[in-house]
C-alpha positions as CSV (number, residue, x, y, z in Angstrom):
1,X,0.1,-0.3,-0.3
2,X,1.1,3.5,-1.0
3,X,2.9,5.6,1.8
4,X,0.0,8.2,3.2
5,X,1.0,11.8,2.6
6,X,1.9,13.6,5.6
7,X,0.8,16.2,3.6
8,X,-2.1,18.7,4.0
9,X,-5.2,18.4,1.4
10,X,-4.7,21.6,-1.0
11,X,-8.5,22.5,-1.2
12,X,-9.9,25.6,-0.5
13,X,-11.7,24.2,2.0
14,X,-9.7,22.4,4.1
15,X,-7.0,24.8,3.4
16,X,-9.6,27.4,5.6
17,X,-10.2,24.8,8.2
18,X,-7.1,24.6,9.3
19,X,-6.7,28.7,9.0
20,X,-10.3,29.0,10.8
21,X,-7.7,27.9,14.2
22,X,-4.9,30.6,13.3
23,X,-5.5,34.6,15.1
24,X,-3.4,37.2,14.9
25,X,-1.1,36.1,18.2
26,X,-1.3,32.8,17.3
27,X,3.1,32.3,18.5
28,X,5.3,30.1,15.8
29,X,7.2,27.4,17.0
30,X,9.8,28.6,15.5
31,X,11.3,31.5,12.7
32,X,10.2,34.7,13.0
33,X,7.3,35.8,11.2
34,X,3.9,36.4,12.8
35,X,1.0,34.6,11.7
36,X,0.2,37.5,9.1
37,X,3.8,37.2,7.7
38,X,3.0,34.0,7.3
39,X,0.1,34.0,5.4
40,X,1.0,37.0,3.8
41,X,4.1,34.5,3.2
42,X,2.0,31.8,1.3
43,X,0.1,34.2,-0.7
44,X,3.1,35.1,-2.5
45,X,3.7,31.6,-3.4
46,X,0.8,31.7,-4.6
47,X,0.7,34.1,-6.9
48,X,4.6,33.9,-8.0
49,X,2.7,30.1,-8.9
50,X,0.4,32.2,-11.3
51,X,2.6,33.8,-12.8
52,X,2.0,37.4,-10.6
53,X,4.6,37.9,-10.8
54,X,7.2,35.9,-12.6
55,X,9.5,34.9,-10.8
56,X,13.3,36.3,-12.4
57,X,15.6,33.6,-11.6
58,X,16.0,30.6,-9.9
59,X,18.6,30.4,-6.9
60,X,19.2,26.1,-6.7
61,X,22.5,26.1,-9.8
62,X,21.1,23.9,-12.5
63,X,23.4,21.4,-11.6
64,X,21.1,20.7,-8.5
65,X,18.0,21.5,-9.5
66,X,16.5,18.0,-10.4
67,X,17.8,16.6,-6.9
68,X,15.5,19.8,-5.6
69,X,12.7,18.9,-7.8
70,X,12.8,15.6,-7.1
71,X,12.7,16.5,-3.1
72,X,8.8,17.6,-4.3
73,X,7.8,13.9,-4.9
74,X,8.8,12.6,-1.4
75,X,7.5,12.8,2.1
76,X,10.4,14.8,3.7
77,X,9.0,17.8,5.2
78,X,10.5,20.6,4.3
79,X,13.6,22.0,7.4
80,X,12.5,24.0,10.0
81,X,14.9,26.5,9.6
82,X,15.4,26.5,6.0
83,X,15.7,30.7,4.7
84,X,14.4,31.4,1.2
85,X,17.0,32.6,-0.9
86,X,15.0,35.3,-2.4
87,X,14.6,36.7,1.5
88,X,16.9,39.6,2.2
89,X,20.0,39.1,3.4
90,X,20.0,40.9,7.2
91,X,17.0,38.5,8.0
92,X,14.1,40.9,8.7
93,X,11.1,40.0,7.3
94,X,9.0,41.4,4.2
95,X,6.3,44.7,4.4
96,X,3.2,43.4,5.1
97,X,1.1,44.0,2.7
98,X,-2.3,43.8,3.5
99,X,-4.0,46.1,6.3
100,X,-4.8,43.3,8.7
101,X,-5.0,39.7,9.5
102,X,-8.4,39.0,8.5
103,X,-7.8,40.9,5.3
104,X,-4.4,39.1,4.8
105,X,-6.3,35.6,5.1
106,X,-9.5,36.3,2.8
107,X,-6.5,37.2,-0.2
108,X,-4.8,34.5,0.3
109,X,-8.1,32.2,0.3
110,X,-9.6,34.3,-2.5
111,X,-5.8,33.5,-4.7
112,X,-5.5,29.9,-3.8
113,X,-9.3,29.7,-5.2
114,X,-7.6,31.8,-8.7
115,X,-5.0,28.9,-8.3
116,X,-7.6,26.1,-8.4
117,X,-9.1,27.8,-11.2
118,X,-6.1,28.5,-13.2
119,X,-4.8,25.6,-13.8
120,X,-8.0,23.6,-14.2
121,X,-8.1,26.9,-17.1
122,X,-4.3,26.2,-18.1
123,X,-2.6,22.3,-17.4
124,X,-0.1,23.1,-19.7
125,X,1.4,26.0,-17.5
126,X,4.8,26.5,-15.8
127,X,6.3,29.1,-14.5
128,X,9.6,30.2,-12.1
129,X,10.2,28.3,-8.7
130,X,12.9,30.4,-6.7
131,X,14.3,27.1,-5.1
132,X,13.2,24.6,-7.1
133,X,12.8,25.9,-11.1
134,X,9.8,25.7,-13.5
135,X,7.0,23.6,-12.2
136,X,4.2,22.9,-13.6
137,X,0.6,22.5,-11.7
138,X,1.7,18.5,-10.0
139,X,4.8,19.8,-9.0
140,X,3.1,23.3,-7.8
141,X,0.4,21.5,-6.3
142,X,3.6,19.5,-4.3
143,X,5.6,22.3,-3.2
144,X,2.3,24.1,-2.0
145,X,1.0,21.1,-0.3
146,X,4.8,20.8,2.1
147,X,5.3,24.0,2.1
148,X,1.5,25.3,3.5
149,X,2.2,22.0,6.2
150,X,5.8,23.4,6.5
151,X,3.8,26.7,7.7
152,X,1.2,24.9,9.3
153,X,2.9,23.1,11.5
154,X,4.8,25.8,11.9
155,X,2.1,27.8,14.5
156,X,0.6,24.1,15.7
157,X,-2.4,25.1,13.6
158,X,-1.5,20.5,12.2
């Protein structure tokens, strides 16, 4: 029997249900992000998977890309203190985009809905990821599953 995936189901309904457990004051178990920063960070990743904006580069060296892409298919979790290569080198976090936590949460869900529709209508679409290179629908879904799971665990939601 195939091993059950340890990552969340990417349906909008499921993600919404999990996020119901998150408040603006939920403490992180590791890392520096606030709940709103985490939501906006995930929203950014969803937007990049729609090509909005198109990631202008991949930070992973060409010869390591296949290994990184293959890792999307395994059941290993993302490392806890991984610093994304596109974040500022001084360790600071990006400015908040939305005026408050509730607005950020709604915007994230709205863009997740757009993601579902976009890849239904454009199943062949591929967009650049800063770490994993050019990804297709299946690979973006795997990446989001792992990534959302990582950050939802960061805040003890799952």
